[in-house]
N, C-alpha and C positions, 0 to 999 in steps of 0.2 A: 922466629917470625909467626910461630902459632898461638902468641899471647894477645889479649885485648880485644876488643869488642867485633873486630873482624869475624873472630873464628869464634864467635857464639854460637849455640846453639840458634838456628831459625832466623839467622841473621840474613837478611836479603840486601846488597850492596845496591846502588842506584849510580847511574854515570850519565843522567841525563836528567831532563826537565827545566835545563835555563835556558833551551833554546840557542844554544852556543853564544847567547849575551852575556858579559859580565856584569856583576853588581854595579848598577850606576848609582851617581848621586840624587837622593830625590826619590829612589825608588821605595825604601822604605818607609818613608814618611806617607806617600801617597796609598800604599798598600795598608798602612795602619789606619789611615783617616778613611778609608773606604768601609772598609771593617769596622771601625769603630761608629760610624755614622750609621750603618746598618744595624748594629746593634742597640741600637737607642730603642727600637721596637721588638726587636728578638736576635738571635742568633744569627749571624750575616749569613745568607743563603750562598749556594756554592754560583748561584748566575753572578754574584760580585765580580768575579774574574770571567765567566764563560759566555754571558749574556750580549747581546748585539749592542747593550749601552754600554759595557766597559770599555769598548774601542773609544768612544767619544769621551767616557768620562774620565779616562785614563791619558786621553791625548796622544796614544802610541798605537801601533799596529797590535793584531789578534796575536802574533808569536811573542812581541813583548810583554803585552799583558801577561801570558802565560809564565814568561821568563819572573815578571814582577812577584807573581805567585809564589813561585819556586823559590826565590831567594828570599821574601819575607818569612816565608815558613821554614826554610833551612838557618835563617838567623834568628829565628824564635821571637819573631815581632809578632806574627799570629800563629796559628796552631789549629789545625781541621781536626774538628768534631770527628769522633770516632764513632758514629755510627750513618744509617743508611742516608741520611739528609745529606752529606757531604759539605755542612757549611761549618764556619769558622767563628773563632772569637780571638780579641787582642789577649797578649799576655800580660804578665807582670813586668818583663822586660821593655817590651813595646812601649806599655804604660811609661815608665820611666822615663824614656828616650823621648817620646814622639808625642804625648798627650798634649791637646791644645792649652790645658791648663797649667800643667803641673811638669810638664815634660823639660829633663834637663839639657837637652841637646837634640832640637827638633831637625837641625841643619846638618848634625854631625861636623860641628866646628872642632869638637874637642878630640884629641887622639884617644883619650880613655876608652871613647866610643867606639872607634876602629879598632882598638884589642880588644874591646869585646864581642864586634862583629866576628873578627879571626877566629876567635875562640869558638865561637856558636859554630862556624863553617868546619873549623879542623880537628875540634874536640870529641865530635862524634861523627860517625860514619855513615847514618842513616839516609841522608840526603844529599850529600858531597864526600863519596866513598875515597874520591883521587884525593882530597882536600886532605883526610885522615889518614890516608896511607902514604901519602908523600912525607908527610911531616912525623909520623909514627914508625913506619916501617922502611923506608927505603932507605938503604944502608951508606948512601954517597952523600958528600955535601954537593960535589958536582954533578952534572945530570944535564941530558937533552931532550927533547920531546921523543925522540924514537927509543931511548932507552926507559922513559917513563910509561912508554905505550906497551912496550915488551914486558916490564916488570908487573904491569895490570892486568895485561892477557894471561901471564903466569897465575898470577891470584885467581882470576877465573876459572883456571882449570884446575887450582887447588880446591878450591871452592866447589868443582864441579856444575860451573857455570858454563856451559858450552855454547849457549844461546846468545851469548853478548857478542855483538859484532865488533871486528878490528875498528870498523869506520867508526862506532859509537866513542870506543875508547878514545880515540884519536881526537874527537871533538871535544871530549871532555878535558882531556890533558890541555888543549889548546886554550880552553876556558879557563883552566887552573891558571896557565901561565900568565894570559892577559888579566888574571884578578890581582897578581903581584907584580907584575913588571910593567912600568908604562909603555907606551908605543914607539917614545922615542929611546927606548933601551932594546931595541929589536927590530931587525928589518922584515919580519915575519907577517906584521900587520898588514893586509890588504883591502879592508873594507873602510871608507870614509866613516862610517857610525860607530867604529871602535873607538867609543871614549874610554878614557880613562878611569878605573874602580877606584874607588876612594881608597882602599886598602895598599895601593901601590904606595903609600904616603907611609906605611910601616918600614919600607926596606927589606923586608924579610929575603925577598930573593932577589939577586943583581945580576943583572947580562955578565959573561964573561967574555975574554976577546973575541973570540970566535962565533960566527954568527947564530948559530944555534945553542951554544952553550951558556949554563945558568949555575949559580951557585948558593945556597943556603946562608944566611949571615948569622951564625951561632955567634954568641957573645952578649956581653953586657946589653941591657933595652932601659936606657935613660928614659925613654918616652913611656915606657909601662908602670903606670900606678901601682902602687902596694894593694891598692885597694881592689883593682881589676884581678890582681894576681892571687888574691885570696877568694875571690870570687871562684876564679876557675879551678883553685886547691880544693875549695869545699866540693865542688860538682867532681871532680876527680874523686876525691876522697869517698864520696857516698858509692859510687859505682866501683870503686876498686877493691873497698874492704869494710866490714862494721867494725874494726877493731879501734880502740880508740888512740891507738898511736900510727903512725905513719913516717917509714924511713927516708931518711934522705936521699937513699938509692932511688927507692918507687917515685920520689917527686920530681927524679930529673931524668930518669930513664925508660920509665916504664909506659907503654902506648897508652896515650891517652892524656898523658901528665902534664903541669904546666910547664916542666922543664922542656919536654919534646916540642909542646905547641907554639911555644914562646921563644924557641930555639935559645934556653939560658944556659952559660956555662956555671960550672962548676961554684966559682968565686960570686957570681952577680946571684945564684941562689941561695946561697949560702948567707950573704948580708940581708937579702929577702926574710929567709927564716928567722936569721935572729931579730928583725923587727913586727915581727907577724903578732907578738904578744901585746906589743903596744896598738897595732892598729885593730886588734881584736879585743881590746881591755881586758886580757889574761885570761879570753875564752881559749886559747889555744896557744900554749908554750913551747919554746924550741928547749930542746936537750941534748947536752954531750956527755951524758954520766956514764961512766964504764965504758967509753969507746963508743958508744952507740948515739949516732946522731940522729934524733928522730923529732916530730913534732908530737904534743899530747892533747886530746880533747879535753880540756877542762870542763867546759860547758858546750852542750850541745848547739850548733848553728846552724839555723835552717838556709835555704836559698834566698830565702825573703830576709833574713838577716844577712846576708852577704849581699845582697841589692842594696838594703840602708846603708852598709857601710860603704859601698861604690857610690851613691847619690849623695851621702853626705859630703864627700871629697870632690863633688864636680866644680864647685867655684876655684879649687885649687890644681886643676886637671890642667896638663899641659896643652896647650893650644898650639893650632898650626902656625902662628906667626910666630912663636918661640922658636922653631926649627930655623 
C-alpha cells in the first residue's frame, strides 16, 4: 500500500473543495469560458470565481461557484497560477475540449471526453484524493460508504494527518459515490438538486443488491478509445519511470496506471497494447521477446503529442447515442 503518489514526500491530500456537489454537465464549459474571457486582457484574476459578480455570471449560488472552480482545476480544464496573484489560465486540455472556435466537444457529447475527465480525477491525488485512493489502493471490488470512510481515515493516520475530521471524509466519500452512481441506483440521495454527474455514464461503479453496497466494474471497456488510453498511458509513464520500457505488469497493476484507473482486465489491456504501435505510428511498440511483455518507446511523445492523437480521433469517438 505504500507505493504511488499518495506516499511521495511532501504530498498533501485533499478531501474537500467540491462543497459536496458532484460535477455537473455544463460546469466545466462555464469555468473554461469565464477564464478564457478574462485571459483576453491578462491572466484571469482570482475574482473570476470569488467576486460578487461571479454568482450572477455563473447563475448559481456561492458554494456552487466554488465547486465549479474546484472541478475545473481538478479536471485540468483550468490551472491556478503558482504566484501570489491566485489567478488562472486555461489549459491545453481545456482548449481542446471547450474552445469556442476549435473545441472538439464543448457539450460533453462524446464518451471519450468523459473518459478523459475520469482519468484527470482519478489518475492524480492532489485535488481528489478519495478518487485516486479508491481506484488505486482500495483492495476489494465490493464496498460501501462506511468501509471507504474507515479506509481513508486509516490512510490519514498513516500519513500523520490527525486534523482531518471524520465528517469531512464522509462527505467526500458521498460525493465520490455520486460521481459514478446515478441517483436511481441508490436510495441514499436526499437532496432534490443532486443531478447526476456525467461520469455515471461510464458505469465504472454499480450498485449491489443491498441498500449501501457497490461494486467496481473491472473488465473490457468498449467505449474507451485507444487514443484516450494512450493519453493516460503516456501520463503514467512520465510519472512512473524515465526508462524507455514499461512492463505489462506496471501498466495493469501499479498505482496511477491505466489498468487501475480504467478498471481493465488482463485480456483487454493486452489487446490494447498490441494496437499501440498503429495508433502512435510506431513511436511506441509492443514486445513479447524472451518472455518479457513490455512497451518500448522508440520515439519520445509529449503530452501535447498525446492530445493531438486524442483530438484526431474525435470524429470516430463513441457517442452516447451509440449505447
